[in-house]
PyMOL Python script that loads the backbone (N, CA, C, O; Angstrom):
from pymol import cmd

cmd.read_pdbstr("""\
ATOM      1  N   UNK A   1     -18.775  14.166 -22.317  1.00  0.00           N
ATOM      2  CA  UNK A   1     -19.883  13.846 -23.178  1.00  0.00           C
ATOM      3  C   UNK A   1     -20.068  12.336 -23.104  1.00  0.00           C
ATOM      4  O   UNK A   1     -19.223  11.578 -23.579  1.00  0.00           O
ATOM      5  N   UNK A   2     -21.146  11.912 -22.521  1.00  0.00           N
ATOM      6  CA  UNK A   2     -21.408  10.477 -22.493  1.00  0.00           C
ATOM      7  C   UNK A   2     -21.813  10.043 -23.886  1.00  0.00           C
ATOM      8  O   UNK A   2     -22.606  10.716 -24.545  1.00  0.00           O
ATOM      9  N   UNK A   3     -21.278   8.933 -24.333  1.00  0.00           N
ATOM     10  CA  UNK A   3     -21.576   8.465 -25.680  1.00  0.00           C
ATOM     11  C   UNK A   3     -20.976   9.352 -26.755  1.00  0.00           C
ATOM     12  O   UNK A   3     -21.438   9.339 -27.896  1.00  0.00           O
ATOM     13  N   UNK A   4     -19.961  10.118 -26.412  1.00  0.00           N
ATOM     14  CA  UNK A   4     -19.385  11.089 -27.343  1.00  0.00           C
ATOM     15  C   UNK A   4     -18.473  10.512 -28.400  1.00  0.00           C
ATOM     16  O   UNK A   4     -17.953  11.258 -29.230  1.00  0.00           O
ATOM     17  N   UNK A   5     -18.265   9.219 -28.397  1.00  0.00           N
ATOM     18  CA  UNK A   5     -17.363   8.602 -29.368  1.00  0.00           C
ATOM     19  C   UNK A   5     -18.071   8.180 -30.650  1.00  0.00           C
ATOM     20  O   UNK A   5     -17.427   7.969 -31.678  1.00  0.00           O
ATOM     21  N   UNK A   6     -19.389   8.058 -30.593  1.00  0.00           N
ATOM     22  CA  UNK A   6     -20.142   7.537 -31.746  1.00  0.00           C
ATOM     23  C   UNK A   6     -21.470   8.263 -31.910  1.00  0.00           C
ATOM     24  O   UNK A   6     -21.985   8.858 -30.964  1.00  0.00           O
ATOM     25  N   UNK A   7     -22.009   8.209 -33.098  1.00  0.00           N
ATOM     26  CA  UNK A   7     -23.369   8.669 -33.363  1.00  0.00           C
ATOM     27  C   UNK A   7     -23.634  10.125 -33.019  1.00  0.00           C
ATOM     28  O   UNK A   7     -22.809  11.004 -33.266  1.00  0.00           O
ATOM     29  N   UNK A   8     -24.811  10.359 -32.441  1.00  0.00           N
ATOM     30  CA  UNK A   8     -25.228  11.722 -32.106  1.00  0.00           C
ATOM     31  C   UNK A   8     -24.270  12.361 -31.106  1.00  0.00           C
ATOM     32  O   UNK A   8     -23.936  13.538 -31.235  1.00  0.00           O
ATOM     33  N   UNK A   9     -23.827  11.598 -30.115  1.00  0.00           N
ATOM     34  CA  UNK A   9     -22.879  12.126 -29.138  1.00  0.00           C
ATOM     35  C   UNK A   9     -21.593  12.590 -29.794  1.00  0.00           C
ATOM     36  O   UNK A   9     -21.013  13.599 -29.394  1.00  0.00           O
ATOM     37  N   UNK A  10     -21.154  11.863 -30.790  1.00  0.00           N
ATOM     38  CA  UNK A  10     -19.940  12.231 -31.536  1.00  0.00           C
ATOM     39  C   UNK A  10     -20.157  13.542 -32.283  1.00  0.00           C
ATOM     40  O   UNK A  10     -19.290  14.415 -32.280  1.00  0.00           O
ATOM     41  N   UNK A  11     -21.319  13.677 -32.924  1.00  0.00           N
ATOM     42  CA  UNK A  11     -21.607  14.908 -33.661  1.00  0.00           C
ATOM     43  C   UNK A  11     -21.639  16.111 -32.718  1.00  0.00           C
ATOM     44  O   UNK A  11     -21.148  17.185 -33.066  1.00  0.00           O
ATOM     45  N   UNK A  12     -22.210  15.936 -31.535  1.00  0.00           N
ATOM     46  CA  UNK A  12     -22.239  17.018 -30.556  1.00  0.00           C
ATOM     47  C   UNK A  12     -20.816  17.345 -30.105  1.00  0.00           C
ATOM     48  O   UNK A  12     -20.455  18.515 -29.983  1.00  0.00           O
ATOM     49  N   UNK A  13     -20.011  16.314 -29.858  1.00  0.00           N
ATOM     50  CA  UNK A  13     -18.607  16.521 -29.469  1.00  0.00           C
ATOM     51  C   UNK A  13     -17.858  17.300 -30.534  1.00  0.00           C
ATOM     52  O   UNK A  13     -17.077  18.196 -30.216  1.00  0.00           O
ATOM     53  N   UNK A  14     -18.091  16.966 -31.794  1.00  0.00           N
ATOM     54  CA  UNK A  14     -17.434  17.676 -32.900  1.00  0.00           C
ATOM     55  C   UNK A  14     -17.765  19.161 -32.860  1.00  0.00           C
ATOM     56  O   UNK A  14     -16.886  20.008 -33.019  1.00  0.00           O
ATOM     57  N   UNK A  15     -19.028  19.466 -32.650  1.00  0.00           N
ATOM     58  CA  UNK A  15     -19.434  20.870 -32.586  1.00  0.00           C
ATOM     59  C   UNK A  15     -18.761  21.615 -31.454  1.00  0.00           C
ATOM     60  O   UNK A  15     -18.320  22.751 -31.626  1.00  0.00           O
ATOM     61  N   UNK A  16     -18.682  20.978 -30.296  1.00  0.00           N
ATOM     62  CA  UNK A  16     -18.011  21.604 -29.154  1.00  0.00           C
ATOM     63  C   UNK A  16     -16.539  21.862 -29.464  1.00  0.00           C
ATOM     64  O   UNK A  16     -16.041  22.965 -29.243  1.00  0.00           O
ATOM     65  N   UNK A  17     -15.850  20.855 -29.971  1.00  0.00           N
ATOM     66  CA  UNK A  17     -14.417  20.992 -30.249  1.00  0.00           C
ATOM     67  C   UNK A  17     -14.169  22.041 -31.327  1.00  0.00           C
ATOM     68  O   UNK A  17     -13.250  22.850 -31.203  1.00  0.00           O
ATOM     69  N   UNK A  18     -14.968  22.033 -32.367  1.00  0.00           N
ATOM     70  CA  UNK A  18     -14.795  23.012 -33.447  1.00  0.00           C
ATOM     71  C   UNK A  18     -15.006  24.446 -32.963  1.00  0.00           C
ATOM     72  O   UNK A  18     -14.494  25.393 -33.560  1.00  0.00           O
ATOM     73  N   UNK A  19     -15.751  24.592 -31.894  1.00  0.00           N
ATOM     74  CA  UNK A  19     -16.017  25.927 -31.354  1.00  0.00           C
ATOM     75  C   UNK A  19     -15.171  26.262 -30.132  1.00  0.00           C
ATOM     76  O   UNK A  19     -15.458  27.220 -29.415  1.00  0.00           O
ATOM     77  N   UNK A  20     -14.127  25.468 -29.898  1.00  0.00           N
ATOM     78  CA  UNK A  20     -13.143  25.808 -28.887  1.00  0.00           C
ATOM     79  C   UNK A  20     -13.310  25.195 -27.510  1.00  0.00           C
ATOM     80  O   UNK A  20     -12.580  25.561 -26.589  1.00  0.00           O
ATOM     81  N   UNK A  21     -14.244  24.278 -27.341  1.00  0.00           N
ATOM     82  CA  UNK A  21     -14.460  23.681 -26.021  1.00  0.00           C
ATOM     83  C   UNK A  21     -13.487  22.548 -25.733  1.00  0.00           C
ATOM     84  O   UNK A  21     -12.982  21.890 -26.643  1.00  0.00           O
ATOM     85  N   UNK A  22     -13.238  22.338 -24.450  1.00  0.00           N
ATOM     86  CA  UNK A  22     -12.520  21.152 -24.000  1.00  0.00           C
ATOM     87  C   UNK A  22     -13.587  20.111 -23.681  1.00  0.00           C
ATOM     88  O   UNK A  22     -14.471  20.348 -22.858  1.00  0.00           O
ATOM     89  N   UNK A  23     -13.498  18.962 -24.337  1.00  0.00           N
ATOM     90  CA  UNK A  23     -14.518  17.923 -24.219  1.00  0.00           C
ATOM     91  C   UNK A  23     -13.898  16.658 -23.634  1.00  0.00           C
ATOM     92  O   UNK A  23     -12.851  16.198 -24.088  1.00  0.00           O
ATOM     93  N   UNK A  24     -14.558  16.106 -22.622  1.00  0.00           N
ATOM     94  CA  UNK A  24     -14.180  14.809 -22.084  1.00  0.00           C
ATOM     95  C   UNK A  24     -15.204  13.801 -22.596  1.00  0.00           C
ATOM     96  O   UNK A  24     -16.407  13.960 -22.386  1.00  0.00           O
ATOM     97  N   UNK A  25     -14.715  12.770 -23.266  1.00  0.00           N
ATOM     98  CA  UNK A  25     -15.588  11.754 -23.837  1.00  0.00           C
ATOM     99  C   UNK A  25     -15.532  10.513 -22.963  1.00  0.00           C
ATOM    100  O   UNK A  25     -14.460  10.069 -22.552  1.00  0.00           O
ATOM    101  N   UNK A  26     -16.704   9.964 -22.689  1.00  0.00           N
ATOM    102  CA  UNK A  26     -16.772   8.765 -21.862  1.00  0.00           C
ATOM    103  C   UNK A  26     -17.776   7.774 -22.425  1.00  0.00           C
ATOM    104  O   UNK A  26     -18.885   8.139 -22.815  1.00  0.00           O
ATOM    105  N   UNK A  27     -17.369   6.526 -22.458  1.00  0.00           N
ATOM    106  CA  UNK A  27     -18.251   5.414 -22.806  1.00  0.00           C
ATOM    107  C   UNK A  27     -17.573   4.136 -22.338  1.00  0.00           C
ATOM    108  O   UNK A  27     -16.435   4.162 -21.871  1.00  0.00           O
ATOM    109  N   UNK A  28     -18.281   3.015 -22.466  1.00  0.00           N
ATOM    110  CA  UNK A  28     -17.694   1.726 -22.071  1.00  0.00           C
ATOM    111  C   UNK A  28     -16.585   1.301 -23.020  1.00  0.00           C
ATOM    112  O   UNK A  28     -15.695   0.545 -22.629  1.00  0.00           O
ATOM    113  N   UNK A  29     -16.625   1.769 -24.249  1.00  0.00           N
ATOM    114  CA  UNK A  29     -15.680   1.355 -25.276  1.00  0.00           C
ATOM    115  C   UNK A  29     -14.442   2.260 -25.257  1.00  0.00           C
ATOM    116  O   UNK A  29     -14.403   3.291 -25.930  1.00  0.00           O
ATOM    117  N   UNK A  30     -13.438   1.860 -24.479  1.00  0.00           N
ATOM    118  CA  UNK A  30     -12.233   2.677 -24.306  1.00  0.00           C
ATOM    119  C   UNK A  30     -11.526   2.945 -25.634  1.00  0.00           C
ATOM    120  O   UNK A  30     -11.048   4.055 -25.868  1.00  0.00           O
ATOM    121  N   UNK A  31     -11.460   1.954 -26.486  1.00  0.00           N
ATOM    122  CA  UNK A  31     -10.787   2.114 -27.783  1.00  0.00           C
ATOM    123  C   UNK A  31     -11.508   3.160 -28.637  1.00  0.00           C
ATOM    124  O   UNK A  31     -10.862   3.993 -29.274  1.00  0.00           O
ATOM    125  N   UNK A  32     -12.830   3.121 -28.652  1.00  0.00           N
ATOM    126  CA  UNK A  32     -13.607   4.102 -29.417  1.00  0.00           C
ATOM    127  C   UNK A  32     -13.415   5.508 -28.854  1.00  0.00           C
ATOM    128  O   UNK A  32     -13.338   6.476 -29.610  1.00  0.00           O
ATOM    129  N   UNK A  33     -13.338   5.621 -27.524  1.00  0.00           N
ATOM    130  CA  UNK A  33     -13.091   6.929 -26.895  1.00  0.00           C
ATOM    131  C   UNK A  33     -11.753   7.500 -27.351  1.00  0.00           C
ATOM    132  O   UNK A  33     -11.667   8.658 -27.761  1.00  0.00           O
ATOM    133  N   UNK A  34     -10.727   6.688 -27.277  1.00  0.00           N
ATOM    134  CA  UNK A  34      -9.389   7.138 -27.665  1.00  0.00           C
ATOM    135  C   UNK A  34      -9.334   7.522 -29.136  1.00  0.00           C
ATOM    136  O   UNK A  34      -8.750   8.548 -29.488  1.00  0.00           O
ATOM    137  N   UNK A  35      -9.939   6.706 -30.003  1.00  0.00           N
ATOM    138  CA  UNK A  35      -9.933   6.989 -31.445  1.00  0.00           C
ATOM    139  C   UNK A  35     -10.703   8.266 -31.743  1.00  0.00           C
ATOM    140  O   UNK A  35     -10.266   9.078 -32.559  1.00  0.00           O
ATOM    141  N   UNK A  36     -11.834   8.449 -31.097  1.00  0.00           N
ATOM    142  CA  UNK A  36     -12.620   9.668 -31.304  1.00  0.00           C
ATOM    143  C   UNK A  36     -11.805  10.897 -30.906  1.00  0.00           C
ATOM    144  O   UNK A  36     -11.841  11.916 -31.597  1.00  0.00           O
ATOM    145  N   UNK A  37     -11.081  10.806 -29.812  1.00  0.00           N
ATOM    146  CA  UNK A  37     -10.275  11.942 -29.360  1.00  0.00           C
ATOM    147  C   UNK A  37      -9.170  12.275 -30.344  1.00  0.00           C
ATOM    148  O   UNK A  37      -8.906  13.448 -30.609  1.00  0.00           O
ATOM    149  N   UNK A  38      -8.528  11.261 -30.884  1.00  0.00           N
ATOM    150  CA  UNK A  38      -7.490  11.495 -31.898  1.00  0.00           C
ATOM    151  C   UNK A  38      -8.083  12.270 -33.072  1.00  0.00           C
ATOM    152  O   UNK A  38      -7.501  13.253 -33.532  1.00  0.00           O
ATOM    153  N   UNK A  39      -9.238  11.826 -33.552  1.00  0.00           N
ATOM    154  CA  UNK A  39      -9.879  12.468 -34.701  1.00  0.00           C
ATOM    155  C   UNK A  39     -10.402  13.862 -34.358  1.00  0.00           C
ATOM    156  O   UNK A  39     -10.247  14.792 -35.149  1.00  0.00           O
ATOM    157  N   UNK A  40     -11.015  14.012 -33.194  1.00  0.00           N
ATOM    158  CA  UNK A  40     -11.572  15.304 -32.796  1.00  0.00           C
ATOM    159  C   UNK A  40     -10.478  16.346 -32.574  1.00  0.00           C
ATOM    160  O   UNK A  40     -10.678  17.524 -32.869  1.00  0.00           O
ATOM    161  N   UNK A  41      -9.334  15.926 -32.063  1.00  0.00           N
ATOM    162  CA  UNK A  41      -8.253  16.874 -31.806  1.00  0.00           C
ATOM    163  C   UNK A  41      -7.645  17.437 -33.080  1.00  0.00           C
ATOM    164  O   UNK A  41      -6.878  18.398 -33.022  1.00  0.00           O
ATOM    165  N   UNK A  42      -7.968  16.867 -34.215  1.00  0.00           N
ATOM    166  CA  UNK A  42      -7.505  17.387 -35.505  1.00  0.00           C
ATOM    167  C   UNK A  42      -8.457  18.431 -36.091  1.00  0.00           C
ATOM    168  O   UNK A  42      -8.148  19.036 -37.117  1.00  0.00           O
ATOM    169  N   UNK A  43      -9.610  18.648 -35.452  1.00  0.00           N
ATOM    170  CA  UNK A  43     -10.663  19.477 -36.039  1.00  0.00           C
ATOM    171  C   UNK A  43     -10.511  20.977 -35.853  1.00  0.00           C
ATOM    172  O   UNK A  43     -10.854  21.744 -36.752  1.00  0.00           O
ATOM    173  N   UNK A  44     -10.020  21.397 -34.740  1.00  0.00           N
ATOM    174  CA  UNK A  44     -10.040  22.844 -34.571  1.00  0.00           C
ATOM    175  C   UNK A  44      -9.524  23.331 -33.248  1.00  0.00           C
ATOM    176  O   UNK A  44      -8.582  22.781 -32.678  1.00  0.00           O
ATOM    177  N   UNK A  45     -10.163  24.377 -32.772  1.00  0.00           N
ATOM    178  CA  UNK A  45      -9.686  25.145 -31.630  1.00  0.00           C
ATOM    179  C   UNK A  45      -9.733  24.400 -30.303  1.00  0.00           C
ATOM    180  O   UNK A  45      -8.874  24.626 -29.450  1.00  0.00           O
ATOM    181  N   UNK A  46     -10.686  23.540 -30.105  1.00  0.00           N
ATOM    182  CA  UNK A  46     -10.873  22.864 -28.827  1.00  0.00           C
ATOM    183  C   UNK A  46     -10.019  21.620 -28.689  1.00  0.00           C
ATOM    184  O   UNK A  46      -9.097  21.382 -29.470  1.00  0.00           O
ATOM    185  N   UNK A  47     -10.350  20.828 -27.670  1.00  0.00           N
ATOM    186  CA  UNK A  47      -9.616  19.582 -27.446  1.00  0.00           C
ATOM    187  C   UNK A  47     -10.559  18.521 -26.892  1.00  0.00           C
ATOM    188  O   UNK A  47     -11.580  18.827 -26.275  1.00  0.00           O
ATOM    189  N   UNK A  48     -10.191  17.275 -27.127  1.00  0.00           N
ATOM    190  CA  UNK A  48     -10.980  16.138 -26.655  1.00  0.00           C
ATOM    191  C   UNK A  48     -10.085  15.210 -25.848  1.00  0.00           C
ATOM    192  O   UNK A  48      -8.927  14.982 -26.199  1.00  0.00           O
ATOM    193  N   UNK A  49     -10.642  14.672 -24.751  1.00  0.00           N
ATOM    194  CA  UNK A  49      -9.902  13.815 -23.840  1.00  0.00           C
ATOM    195  C   UNK A  49     -10.779  12.634 -23.454  1.00  0.00           C
ATOM    196  O   UNK A  49     -11.962  12.809 -23.164  1.00  0.00           O
ATOM    197  N   UNK A  50     -10.217  11.447 -23.447  1.00  0.00           N
ATOM    198  CA  UNK A  50     -10.980  10.231 -23.150  1.00  0.00           C
ATOM    199  C   UNK A  50     -10.882   9.862 -21.674  1.00  0.00           C
ATOM    200  O   UNK A  50      -9.800   9.869 -21.088  1.00  0.00           O
ATOM    201  N   UNK A  51     -12.035   9.540 -21.085  1.00  0.00           N
ATOM    202  CA  UNK A  51     -12.099   8.954 -19.748  1.00  0.00           C
ATOM    203  C   UNK A  51     -13.137   7.832 -19.830  1.00  0.00           C
ATOM    204  O   UNK A  51     -14.306   8.056 -19.518  1.00  0.00           O
ATOM    205  N   UNK A  52     -12.732   6.642 -20.242  1.00  0.00           N
ATOM    206  CA  UNK A  52     -13.689   5.543 -20.387  1.00  0.00           C
ATOM    207  C   UNK A  52     -14.345   5.169 -19.060  1.00  0.00           C
ATOM    208  O   UNK A  52     -13.700   5.175 -18.011  1.00  0.00           O
ATOM    209  N   UNK A  53     -15.637   4.844 -19.124  1.00  0.00           N
ATOM    210  CA  UNK A  53     -16.372   4.412 -17.932  1.00  0.00           C
ATOM    211  C   UNK A  53     -17.641   3.679 -18.357  1.00  0.00           C
ATOM    212  O   UNK A  53     -18.251   3.997 -19.378  1.00  0.00           O
ATOM    213  N   UNK A  54     -18.018   2.704 -17.560  1.00  0.00           N
ATOM    214  CA  UNK A  54     -19.264   1.962 -17.765  1.00  0.00           C
ATOM    215  C   UNK A  54     -20.270   2.516 -16.766  1.00  0.00           C
ATOM    216  O   UNK A  54     -20.132   2.298 -15.563  1.00  0.00           O
ATOM    217  N   UNK A  55     -21.273   3.226 -17.249  1.00  0.00           N
ATOM    218  CA  UNK A  55     -22.220   3.907 -16.373  1.00  0.00           C
ATOM    219  C   UNK A  55     -23.181   2.967 -15.665  1.00  0.00           C
ATOM    220  O   UNK A  55     -23.996   3.408 -14.855  1.00  0.00           O
ATOM    221  N   UNK A  56     -23.095   1.687 -15.961  1.00  0.00           N
ATOM    222  CA  UNK A  56     -23.877   0.687 -15.230  1.00  0.00           C
ATOM    223  C   UNK A  56     -23.137   0.209 -13.982  1.00  0.00           C
ATOM    224  O   UNK A  56     -23.683  -0.555 -13.185  1.00  0.00           O
ATOM    225  N   UNK A  57     -21.880   0.668 -13.813  1.00  0.00           N
ATOM    226  CA  UNK A  57     -21.068   0.265 -12.664  1.00  0.00           C
ATOM    227  C   UNK A  57     -20.787   1.485 -11.792  1.00  0.00           C
ATOM    228  O   UNK A  57     -20.185   2.459 -12.244  1.00  0.00           O
ATOM    229  N   UNK A  58     -21.224   1.420 -10.551  1.00  0.00           N
ATOM    230  CA  UNK A  58     -21.050   2.551  -9.650  1.00  0.00           C
ATOM    231  C   UNK A  58     -19.573   2.933  -9.501  1.00  0.00           C
ATOM    232  O   UNK A  58     -19.242   4.117  -9.449  1.00  0.00           O
ATOM    233  N   UNK A  59     -18.706   1.953  -9.432  1.00  0.00           N
ATOM    234  CA  UNK A  59     -17.272   2.243  -9.273  1.00  0.00           C
ATOM    235  C   UNK A  59     -16.740   3.054 -10.457  1.00  0.00           C
ATOM    236  O   UNK A  59     -15.926   3.958 -10.271  1.00  0.00           O
ATOM    237  N   UNK A  60     -17.193   2.739 -11.661  1.00  0.00           N
ATOM    238  CA  UNK A  60     -16.759   3.494 -12.839  1.00  0.00           C
ATOM    239  C   UNK A  60     -17.277   4.926 -12.799  1.00  0.00           C
ATOM    240  O   UNK A  60     -16.572   5.854 -13.195  1.00  0.00           O
ATOM    241  N   UNK A  61     -18.505   5.108 -12.323  1.00  0.00           N
ATOM    242  CA  UNK A  61     -19.075   6.456 -12.209  1.00  0.00           C
ATOM    243  C   UNK A  61     -18.262   7.284 -11.225  1.00  0.00           C
ATOM    244  O   UNK A  61     -17.969   8.453 -11.479  1.00  0.00           O
ATOM    245  N   UNK A  62     -17.904   6.680 -10.112  1.00  0.00           N
ATOM    246  CA  UNK A  62     -17.084   7.383  -9.123  1.00  0.00           C
ATOM    247  C   UNK A  62     -15.699   7.698  -9.685  1.00  0.00           C
ATOM    248  O   UNK A  62     -15.166   8.782  -9.451  1.00  0.00           O
ATOM    249  N   UNK A  63     -15.122   6.763 -10.419  1.00  0.00           N
ATOM    250  CA  UNK A  63     -13.807   6.971 -11.031  1.00  0.00           C
ATOM    251  C   UNK A  63     -13.862   8.149 -12.009  1.00  0.00           C
ATOM    252  O   UNK A  63     -12.962   8.988 -12.028  1.00  0.00           O
ATOM    253  N   UNK A  64     -14.914   8.203 -12.814  1.00  0.00           N
ATOM    254  CA  UNK A  64     -15.078   9.304 -13.765  1.00  0.00           C
ATOM    255  C   UNK A  64     -15.190  10.631 -13.022  1.00  0.00           C
ATOM    256  O   UNK A  64     -14.522  11.601 -13.380  1.00  0.00           O
ATOM    257  N   UNK A  65     -16.024  10.678 -11.997  1.00  0.00           N
ATOM    258  CA  UNK A  65     -16.203  11.912 -11.227  1.00  0.00           C
ATOM    259  C   UNK A  65     -14.888  12.342 -10.575  1.00  0.00           C
ATOM    260  O   UNK A  65     -14.542  13.523 -10.592  1.00  0.00           O
ATOM    261  N   UNK A  66     -14.169  11.398 -10.008  1.00  0.00           N
ATOM    262  CA  UNK A  66     -12.888  11.708  -9.371  1.00  0.00           C
ATOM    263  C   UNK A  66     -11.883  12.242 -10.388  1.00  0.00           C
ATOM    264  O   UNK A  66     -11.147  13.187 -10.104  1.00  0.00           O
ATOM    265  N   UNK A  67     -11.858  11.640 -11.559  1.00  0.00           N
ATOM    266  CA  UNK A  67     -10.924  12.072 -12.600  1.00  0.00           C
ATOM    267  C   UNK A  67     -11.261  13.482 -13.081  1.00  0.00           C
ATOM    268  O   UNK A  67     -10.360  14.292 -13.298  1.00  0.00           O
ATOM    269  N   UNK A  68     -12.529  13.776 -13.246  1.00  0.00           N
ATOM    270  CA  UNK A  68     -12.933  15.124 -13.649  1.00  0.00           C
ATOM    271  C   UNK A  68     -12.572  16.153 -12.580  1.00  0.00           C
ATOM    272  O   UNK A  68     -12.141  17.260 -12.903  1.00  0.00           O
ATOM    273  N   UNK A  69     -12.746  15.791 -11.314  1.00  0.00           N
ATOM    274  CA  UNK A  69     -12.392  16.700 -10.221  1.00  0.00           C
ATOM    275  C   UNK A  69     -10.900  17.021 -10.223  1.00  0.00           C
ATOM    276  O   UNK A  69     -10.499  18.145  -9.921  1.00  0.00           O
ATOM    277  N   UNK A  70     -10.076  16.018 -10.569  1.00  0.00           N
ATOM    278  CA  UNK A  70      -8.629  16.235 -10.633  1.00  0.00           C
ATOM    279  C   UNK A  70      -8.267  17.209 -11.749  1.00  0.00           C
ATOM    280  O   UNK A  70      -7.354  18.022 -11.604  1.00  0.00           O
ATOM    281  N   UNK A  71      -8.988  17.120 -12.862  1.00  0.00           N
ATOM    282  CA  UNK A  71      -8.614  17.872 -14.058  1.00  0.00           C
ATOM    283  C   UNK A  71      -9.249  19.255 -14.161  1.00  0.00           C
ATOM    284  O   UNK A  71      -8.677  20.150 -14.783  1.00  0.00           O
ATOM    285  N   UNK A  72     -10.421  19.443 -13.559  1.00  0.00           N
ATOM    286  CA  UNK A  72     -11.165  20.694 -13.738  1.00  0.00           C
ATOM    287  C   UNK A  72     -11.717  21.188 -12.410  1.00  0.00           C
ATOM    288  O   UNK A  72     -12.070  20.393 -11.538  1.00  0.00           O
ATOM    289  N   UNK A  73     -11.787  22.505 -12.263  1.00  0.00           N
ATOM    290  CA  UNK A  73     -12.380  23.076 -11.051  1.00  0.00           C
ATOM    291  C   UNK A  73     -13.895  23.209 -11.204  1.00  0.00           C
ATOM    292  O   UNK A  73     -14.618  23.269 -10.209  1.00  0.00           O
ATOM    293  N   UNK A  74     -14.372  23.254 -12.440  1.00  0.00           N
ATOM    294  CA  UNK A  74     -15.801  23.380 -12.712  1.00  0.00           C
ATOM    295  C   UNK A  74     -16.088  22.674 -14.032  1.00  0.00           C
ATOM    296  O   UNK A  74     -15.310  22.785 -14.980  1.00  0.00           O
ATOM    297  N   UNK A  75     -17.191  21.957 -14.094  1.00  0.00           N
ATOM    298  CA  UNK A  75     -17.528  21.254 -15.332  1.00  0.00           C
ATOM    299  C   UNK A  75     -19.005  21.394 -15.647  1.00  0.00           C
ATOM    300  O   UNK A  75     -19.832  21.598 -14.759  1.00  0.00           O
ATOM    301  N   UNK A  76     -19.321  21.280 -16.938  1.00  0.00           N
ATOM    302  CA  UNK A  76     -20.686  21.125 -17.407  1.00  0.00           C
ATOM    303  C   UNK A  76     -20.770  19.730 -17.975  1.00  0.00           C
ATOM    304  O   UNK A  76     -19.953  19.353 -18.815  1.00  0.00           O
ATOM    305  N   UNK A  77     -21.745  18.956 -17.534  1.00  0.00           N
ATOM    306  CA  UNK A  77     -21.912  17.609 -18.054  1.00  0.00           C
ATOM    307  C   UNK A  77     -23.003  17.620 -19.110  1.00  0.00           C
ATOM    308  O   UNK A  77     -24.071  18.193 -18.896  1.00  0.00           O
ATOM    309  N   UNK A  78     -22.741  16.990 -20.246  1.00  0.00           N
ATOM    310  CA  UNK A  78     -23.719  16.919 -21.317  1.00  0.00           C
ATOM    311  C   UNK A  78     -23.939  15.465 -21.683  1.00  0.00           C
ATOM    312  O   UNK A  78     -22.989  14.705 -21.869  1.00  0.00           O
ATOM    313  N   UNK A  79     -25.170  15.099 -21.780  1.00  0.00           N
ATOM    314  CA  UNK A  79     -25.536  13.744 -22.164  1.00  0.00           C
ATOM    315  C   UNK A  79     -26.059  13.790 -23.587  1.00  0.00           C
ATOM    316  O   UNK A  79     -26.592  14.815 -24.011  1.00  0.00           O
ATOM    317  N   UNK A  80     -25.921  12.715 -24.328  1.00  0.00           N
ATOM    318  CA  UNK A  80     -26.305  12.749 -25.728  1.00  0.00           C
ATOM    319  C   UNK A  80     -27.785  13.034 -25.923  1.00  0.00           C
ATOM    320  O   UNK A  80     -28.191  13.393 -27.029  1.00  0.00           O
ATOM    321  N   UNK A  81     -28.597  12.888 -24.901  1.00  0.00           N
ATOM    322  CA  UNK A  81     -30.017  13.226 -25.008  1.00  0.00           C
ATOM    323  C   UNK A  81     -30.250  14.685 -24.628  1.00  0.00           C
ATOM    324  O   UNK A  81     -31.381  15.101 -24.380  1.00  0.00           O
ATOM    325  N   UNK A  82     -29.162  15.457 -24.587  1.00  0.00           N
ATOM    326  CA  UNK A  82     -29.177  16.893 -24.387  1.00  0.00           C
ATOM    327  C   UNK A  82     -29.673  17.342 -23.015  1.00  0.00           C
ATOM    328  O   UNK A  82     -30.326  18.379 -22.902  1.00  0.00           O
ATOM    329  N   UNK A  83     -29.371  16.576 -21.982  1.00  0.00           N
ATOM    330  CA  UNK A  83     -29.639  17.001 -20.609  1.00  0.00           C
ATOM    331  C   UNK A  83     -28.404  17.709 -20.100  1.00  0.00           C
ATOM    332  O   UNK A  83     -27.288  17.258 -20.360  1.00  0.00           O
ATOM    333  N   UNK A  84     -28.569  18.786 -19.392  1.00  0.00           N
ATOM    334  CA  UNK A  84     -27.440  19.568 -18.893  1.00  0.00           C
ATOM    335  C   UNK A  84     -27.497  19.628 -17.379  1.00  0.00           C
ATOM    336  O   UNK A  84     -28.569  19.792 -16.798  1.00  0.00           O
ATOM    337  N   UNK A  85     -26.345  19.497 -16.740  1.00  0.00           N
ATOM    338  CA  UNK A  85     -26.258  19.597 -15.296  1.00  0.00           C
ATOM    339  C   UNK A  85     -25.024  20.418 -14.925  1.00  0.00           C
ATOM    340  O   UNK A  85     -23.947  20.208 -15.483  1.00  0.00           O
ATOM    341  N   UNK A  86     -25.173  21.318 -14.021  1.00  0.00           N
ATOM    342  CA  UNK A  86     -24.025  22.096 -13.543  1.00  0.00           C
ATOM    343  C   UNK A  86     -23.509  21.417 -12.285  1.00  0.00           C
ATOM    344  O   UNK A  86     -24.270  21.192 -11.344  1.00  0.00           O
ATOM    345  N   UNK A  87     -22.219  21.087 -12.263  1.00  0.00           N
ATOM    346  CA  UNK A  87     -21.614  20.444 -11.090  1.00  0.00           C
ATOM    347  C   UNK A  87     -20.931  21.484 -10.230  1.00  0.00           C
ATOM    348  O   UNK A  87     -20.359  21.149  -9.193  1.00  0.00           O
TER     349      UNK A  87
END
""", "prot")
cmd.dss("prot")
cmd.show_as("cartoon", "prot")
cmd.util.cbc("prot")
cmd.orient("prot")
């Protein structure tokens, strides 16, 4: 979830976690990502994991994609503006 540590993205992340989803949160603010995951992991059935990245930097985008590939065989990407992409 891009921007999943704060604001609308955070609220969407909460809904996913409460309903049993595994959520990866990413933003430039690594500390906010980690703190959001600590709080979200206390909510319910799902889980939250931080992968900080600055989407204005191509290297960070590649790092995020590589990290997701290591952790999951299939992912759904959700952006806080509610765009969905199947990878």
